[in-house]
N, C-alpha and C positions, 0 to 999 in steps of 0.2 A: 421570142420576146418582143413585145410591142415597141414601135419605133421610139416613143418618148422614153421608155425604160432603157432602151439601148443608148439613147443620148445621155441620160442621167448617169448610167454606168460608165460611159466613156468619159464624161466630164469628171467623175469622181476618180477614175484611174489617172487621168491627166493631172488632177490636183495632187494626188498622192505622189506622182512622179516629181512634180514641181516642188512639193514639200520635202522630199527626201534630201535634197542637197543642203538646204540650210540647217536641217535638224541632225543629219547623220554623217554628212561628208566630213572626213578627217576628225571624227569625234574624239579620238584619243591622241590627237596631234599635240595639243598643249599639255605640259606636265600637270600632274595633280596640284591643285591649289593648296597652299601651305596650311591654311587654317581650316575653315569649315569642311571642305570636301575631303581633305586628308583625314581629318578627325572622324568623319563618317566612315571613311575607309577602314580606319583602325577599329571602330565600333563594329563594323560588318565582319571583319576578319576574326575578331575575338568572339563574336556571337556564333560564327561558324565553328570555332574551336570549343567553346564552353557550353554551347547549347542552351544558354540562358536567353530566351526570347523576350523576357520582360524588362530586364535591366541592361542597357548598353554598358559595356566596359571599355576602359582605356587604361593601358598598362596593367591589365589583370585586376583592376579595382573598379567599382562602380563609377561611371563618368559623372562627375558633379560640375562639370563646366558646360557640356552639351546636355541640356536638360529636357530636350524635346522627347515626346513619346516615340516609340520605335517603328511607326508604320512605314516610313520611307526606308528605314534600315532593313526591314523585313523584305522589301522588294529587292534590295541590293544583295541580300543574302541569297535569295532565290536565283538572282542573276549570276552570282558567282558560283553557285552550285552547278549551273548549266554551262558557263563559259570559263570557269576557273578564276583565280584571283588576279585580275588584271584591270587596267584603267578602263578599257571598253566595258567590262562587266559592271564596273561601278557607275558609269555614266549612262549606260543604256536605258535604265528605268526612267531617268529624267527625260531623255529624248522621246521615249514611248509615251510618257504622260503629255509631253508637248504635242505629239502627234494626235493623241486622243482629244486634246483641247481643240485643235483645228478641226478634226472630224466632227466633234460635237457641234461646233458652229455651223458647219455645212449641213449636218443632219437637222439641226433645229430650224435653220432657214428653210430647208426643203419640206420637212414634215409638219412643223408647227406654224411656220409663217407662209407656207404655200408656194415657195419658189426656190428651186435649186440654185438659181442665179443669185438670189439674195444670200443664200448660205455660202456660196463661193466668194461673193464680195466680202462678207464678214471674215471668212477664213483667210482669204488672201491678204486682207488688210492687216491681220495679226501676223501672218507669216512674214510680211515685209517690214515689221516693226523692229528696229535695231535693239530696243530694250528688252525684247522677248527672246530673240536669237542671240544669246550672249552668255558668257560664263556666269555661274551662280543661278541661272534660270534653266534653260533647256540644254545648255552645252556642257554642264558639269554635274557631278553627282551630289547635288544639294537638294534641300527640301522644296524649293520654290516652284518648280514645275508642277509637282503634285498639288501644292497649295493653290496655284493658279487654277488648275482643273477643278478642284473641289469647291473653291469659292465661286467659280463660274456656274457650277451645277447648283450651288445654293441660290444664286440670283435667279437663274432661269426657272428652277422649280418653285421658288417663292412667287415669281411673277405668274406662273401657270396656276398656282394655288389661288392667287388673288383674281385672276382674269377669268379662268374657266369655271364651269359649274359641274356638279355631279361627280362622276367617277374621275374625270380628268383633273378636277380640282383636288380630290383626295390623293391622287397619284402625285401631284405637285407637292402636297404637304408631306407625304411620306418620303419623297425623294429629297426634299429640303432637310428633313430631320436626319436622314442617313448621311447626307453630304456634310451636315454640320458636325456630326459625331466624328466622321472620318477626318475632317479638316482639323479639329482640335487634336486628334490622335496623330496627326501629321506634324503640326507645328505649334501646338499649345495654344496660348492666348491669341495668336494670329488668326486662328480659325473662328474667333468671335468678332473680328474687326468689322464685319459688315452688318452686324445685328442692329446697331443704332440707325444706320441708313435704311435698312429694310423696313424697320418700323415706321420711320418717317415717310418712306416711299408709299407705304400702305395708306397713310393719311393723305398724301398728295393725290393718289389715285382714287380716294374716296372709298376705300375698301377696308378701313381699319376695324370696322365691326366684325368682319370676317376673321380677323386675327384675334381679337380680344374675347369674343363672347362664347363661341362653341366650346363645350367641355372637352370634346375630343382633342382639341389643340393642346390642352394642358397635359392630357394623357400621353400624347405623342411626344411632347417636350420632355416629359419625365423619362420616357423610354430612350430618347436621344441622349440624355445626360447619364443614363445608367452605365454604358461602357466607359464613358469618360471618368466618372467617379470611381468605377471599379479599377481602372488602371492607376489613377493617381493615388488612391488609398491603398491599393495593393502594393504599389511600389514603395510607398512610405513604410509599409509594414516590413518589406524586405530590405529596404535601403533607408534607414532612419535619417531624418534631416532633409529628405528630398523636397518635401512641400515647402519648407522654409527657404531652401535654395531657389525653388521656382518663384516664390513670391519676391525674393530679393533681386533676382535676375530679370525675370520676364515682366513682372507687373510693377512693383514698387521701384525697381532699379532701372530697367531699360527705358521705360516710358518717362519716369519722373526725373531721371538724372542721366548725365552723359556716362557711357561705359566705354572704356578702352579708347578714349579720345575721338569717338565717332560722333562728331557734332556738326551743326550747321545752322544757318539762318532759317527763319520760318519759311522763306521762299526757296529753300534748298531743292526741294523736289520739282518745283516749277522750273528751276534752272536745269535740272537733270532732263526733264522732258523736252525743254526747248533746245538744249545743247546737242543732245544725241538720241535719247531713248525714244522720243516721239517726233524727232525733227522732220522726217519726210512729210508729215501730215499737217504741219502748222498752217501752211498756205491753203490747204484743201478744206480745212474745217468750216470756214464761212460758206463755201459752196455746198458742202455736204449738209449742213444745217438748213441752208436754203432749200435744198432738195427735199428734206424731210418736211419742213414747215409748209412749203408751197405745193409740192407735187405729189407727196405721198398721201394718198387718200384713205388707205387702210387704217382704221383706228387702232387695231392691235399693234401693227408695226410702229406707228407713231408713238403709242404708249410705251412699247418696249424700248425703243431707241432713247426716249427721254428718261425712262426709269433706270436703265443701266448707266446712262451718263450721270445721273444723279448719284448712283451708288459709287461710280468711279471717283467723282469729285468729292463725295463724302469721305471715302477712304483716303484720298489725297489730303484732305483737311485734317483728318484724325492723325495721320502720320506726321503732318507738318507741325503739329503741336507737341509731338514727342521730343524729348531732349536728345535721345540717341537716334542718329540718322545714318542709313546706309543705302546705297543706290538701288539695291534689289528689293527693298521693302515695298516699293510701289509697283512691282511686277504684276500683282493680281488685278490692278486697275486696267492694264493694257488690253486683255480680252474684252473687258466691258466697253472701253472706248472703241474697240474694233467693231463691235456690234453697231454702235451709233454711226461710225464712219461708213461701214458697209451698207447700212440702210440708206444713208444719204446718197452714196454712189449708185446704189441700185435704183433709186428714184430718178437720178439723172440718166442712167442707161435706159430706163423705161420711157422717159420723156423722148430721148433721141430715137428709140425704136419706134415709137408711135409716129414720130415725124417721118421716119424712113418709109413707113408703110403707106404714106400718101401716094396715090397712083402716079402723080407727076414726078416723083423723085425716083431716079434710076435705082435698080436693085444694087448696083455696085456701091452705092452710098453706104451699104451696111458695113463696108470697111471702116466707116467712121467709128463704129462701135469698137472695133479692134484698136483703132488709133487711140480712142479715149482710154481703153483699158491699159494700153502701153504707156500712155501719158501719166496715168495714176500710179500703176504698180511696177512698170518696167524698171526704172532707175533704182527705186528702193530695193527691189528684189535682187538686181544685179550687185548692188553694194553689199547686201547681206551675204550673198554667195561668195563674193570676193573676200569678205571678212573671215569666212570659215575655210576657204580654199587656200588662202595664204595667211594663216593665223599669226599674229604678232603678239608676243608676250610682253605686255606693258605693265604687268603687275609689279608692285613694290617687292623688294627682296627676291627678285627672279632667280638670283644665284642659289638661293636655298631650295629651289624647285628643279634643279638640274639632275638630281640623283636618279630619277626614274629613267630618263633618256640614257644616262650613262650605263645603268644596269641592263637596260634593254639591248644596248649595242655592244656590251662587253661580256664575254664568257669568263666569269670568275671561277677560279678553282676553289674547292672546299677549304675552309680554314678561317682564320681570324683576320679582320681588317679594321684598323682604326679609322674613324671618320670624324676628324675635328670639325666642330660646328659651333656657331655662336647662338646661344639661347635654345629654347625649345623648338623642335621641328617635327610636326606630325607627318609631314611628307616623307621624311626619312624613316619615321617609325613604321610606316606601312611596309617599306621594302626590307627593313630589318626583320619584320614579322614573316614576310613571304620567303625571303632568302634563307631564313633559318631552317625551313623545311628541306632545303637542298644542302645543308651542312655548311652554309656560309654564315659566319657570325660577324655581324657589324657591331663595332664597339664605339659608341659616341664618346668623344673626348672634349676636354676644354683645358685652358692653360693652368698648370700647377707646377710646383717646384720638384718634379722628378723627370728624368730623361727617358728617351725612347731607345731601346736596345737596337743593335745592328740587326738588320733583317726584318724589322717591323714593316708590314705592308700598310700603306696609308692611302685613303681615298680622299681627294680634295675637290670640292665643287664651290665652296663659298670663298669669296674674294679675300676676306680678312684672314681666314684660316690658311689659305694658300700663301699669302704674303708672310705669315708668321713662320710656317714650316720652311719655306724657301730661304728666309733670312737666318734661321737658326739651326738648320740641319743640312749636312751634305746628303745627297740622295741621288737615286737613279730613277728616271721616269720609265716605267714599263709600258704604259698605255696613256693615250690622251684622246679625249672625245668630248665634243660639245662643252668646251671650257672646263671639263673635269679631268683630273689626272689620277692615275694609279702609280704610286711610286714606292720605292723601298728605301729605308734609311741605311746609309752606308757609313756614317760616322757615329761612333759610340757615345760621343759627348757633344751636346750642343754648345754653341757659343754663349748664349744667355737665354733664359726663359725656357720652359719645358711644357710638355703635354703629359697628362696622366688620365687614366680611365676615370670616367664619371662615377 
């Protein structure tokens, strides 16, 4: 193997090792998130059972709350077929898609931009971004890691389509079309969010005629929409009312009005970026932009860095106008910003490297490059690794997500167990489904005027339910773990108030 190829292979292996810790370390340490992740888990388990790969189910009926197409769920089904029904299997696809996004940046910098060091600068910038290595993106089993990958592919392929000529341009067009179809089949309308910015970007680059005029583009667009229409119309035929629900929830609802109290000021996402999601890079942005503007002489690199920054800011603006706001909605903008940052950092490294090559400068000054790399990425990387090595569950309603750890650490005998809980809990629903295969029947309960007989086994994890049972029933605690209790009722008649099966 030629020396330069050995160097590239060594750098890629080193990057893969460095990327392992933020993406995979203690991946199943935090309990399943109570809402989206747990619901996807139920969808996955029921798809495994019923074999219906077109319509996700929840509670053995078509899921009309989670209305996204099932592309991400399919990957989780395959993961559970390989690893079994557990937390790691549910989250592994998201971590792998996060890895694929990082490797895509490295590959694109090396093969399309001409420098493995540029690719590594872009990939490392994303790897050290707190808003990317976080629950609901790459650390939990949600849609957003796959969406980030597919929207990044959209942008890079669209740029290649505009910039290149001949076969390379056509490959960019076809790649963009496939990524667009897959993104919509991943997360519905969110797969279309970049279209306005991409069209405006073609105008800014002066390549808009390449988009609007060739007939081939419209044929490719029609082909891209075919699987999307086939899915949505097919599901409407199987699951009547689906299209209306999509319209009310994703388009007319989530964008035009506040859903489930998830609201914020128009500057909400700017605050999220500044407070934590992109906080390590705020002070570096002027230097990176200066590096691109002054020292980066390659026209394609300059055009790409500005083009992707334009797309990221456009997505930020589009989401800021929406009435419903959630922190992870802006995750797809982070890989785009990482390209601009990485290009600026690479320009600065190149400038320093040229200075070091001056004969009067001692060779040991090359350590300055390592010092600059540590100054840029060292502390952000360390903080990201710390966040996954010692994960702290700061989620609201954390007590409702303790069941998983309790069941993992407790060997339950076959039989029935009452589980008092407050409100709906998809986290508990997953373990109810899984444990039923082992003869363990979890029975959710809530307060009603009937008592619990002597000998009833009860599992308590939620604070309000524990206080209720302790106050109204004499009991014997059989096991206690992670703030959860397994107890048995010893008094046939409660003092006041009762529990009954739902």
